[in-house]
C-alpha positions, 0 to 999 in steps of 0.5 A, a space after each residue: 209346830 214341826 218344821 214340815 208344818 211350818 214349810 207347808 204353810 208357805 208352800 201348800 202345793 208341795 207334797 209331804 214327800 217333796 217337803 221332807 226332801 227340804 228338811 234333809 241336813 245339807 247346810 247350804 249358804 247363799 248370797 242374793 243380789 238385786 237392786 230392788 230392795 223389796 225383792 231382796 226382802 221377798 226372796 229372803 222371806 220365801 227362803 227363810 222357811 227352808 231349814 239348813 239354808 242360810 243367807 250370808 249376804 244380801 246386796 243391792 249392788 253387784 260390787 259389794 256382792 262380788 267382794 262377798 262372794 270371793 271372801 265368803 265362798 257361798 254355795 249359791 248366788 241368786 242374782 238379778 240380771 239388770 243391776 247398776 255398774 255390773 249387771 248379773 251376767 258381768 258379775 258372774 264373768 268377773 268371778 274367779 271361783 263361781 258358786 252355783 247360780 240362779 238368775 232372776 229377771 223380769 226379762 225373758 230374753 236374758 235367759 240365753 245369756 244366763 245359761 251361757 255362763 252356766 247358770 243352774 236356772 233362770 227365773 222370771 219375775 214376778 217370782 213364784 215360790 214353788 218355782 224358786 223351791 224347785 231351783 233350790 232343790 236342783 242346787 241341793 242335788 248338784 251339791 250332793 252329787 259333788 260331795 258324793 262323787 270324786 271328780 274323776 269318777 263322774 264320767 267314764 268312756 265305755 266300749 261300743 259307742 257308749 259312756 258311763 256316768 256315776 249315778 248313786 253308787 253305780 255306773 250307768 251306761 248311756 249309748 251315744 245314740 240315746 243322747 240328744 244334747 248336753 248342757 253345761 252347769 259349771 262343773 256338771 252337765 245335764 245329759 238330755 236323752 231321746 226318751 225325754 229323760 235327763 241325767 246329771 254327771 259330774 264333769 265339765 263340758 270342756 272335759 266332756 268335749 275332749 272325750 266324746 268322739 267328734 264323729 258323733 258330737 259337736 260343741 255348738 256354744 259355751 253351753 251345749 254339745 249336741 248329737 250330730 245325728 239328732 240335728 234336723 236342720 241348722 243355719 249359722 245361728 240356730 239348729 233344731 233337734 226335732 222340736 228343740 231349738 238351740 242357739 249356735 255361739 257366734 264363734 262356733 257357726 262355721 265349725 258346726 256347719 262344716 262338722 255336721 254338713 261337710 261335703 254332704 249337702 246336695 249341690 245344684 251343679 256337679 
């Protein structure tokens, strides 16, 4: 039986085109951590049908998982949030060198914390195989981008209120005004545009913040930079970008309000 036919048995909803992408020869290693032994078996069962994806460690405790990550340097960590001793968020914060991260949890409320530590994705239990596959696809794309793009080539400032990002073999110009917000993915960023599209650039949010003009953009948390002209409302905890709600980090609230509003608010008394 061909590899694509084996995968289709397990993922019948995927088209041949999507399944062919899974067969591309980009070797990727992962470690999985969850205190639920059945879930550890289940996720490895889901992923064993994907060629060039290798599990190099499965742990029901975050401490040995941390040691394995530091010694084996996997491409990807798939981790539950709630675990004994160190939870998944604490595990990631304890690491000096981070793999790409997918968090899995039964509790949706952990999603904010997960993305605050630059997780690629957050999945909820019970885990859907097709949802996991989409996350793995996303990780593959990021690894491919990292391999094909030099760090200093991922992002360049442009003239006339725009910047360039590397896309395939060319540079794509993005006007400041097209950007709604930017989300951190460790040493990558997702750039969300006003036409409901998304671009990925190989540049950290920290370095991007230094290059983007404060007249147009403001950082609101460890994970997000927003276009100030797209903000429809805000308080010290949250802001709205039309229908999109983003949390403002606890240490960012005062700076965000000052940067966005300043002395522009209408006063009751003059």
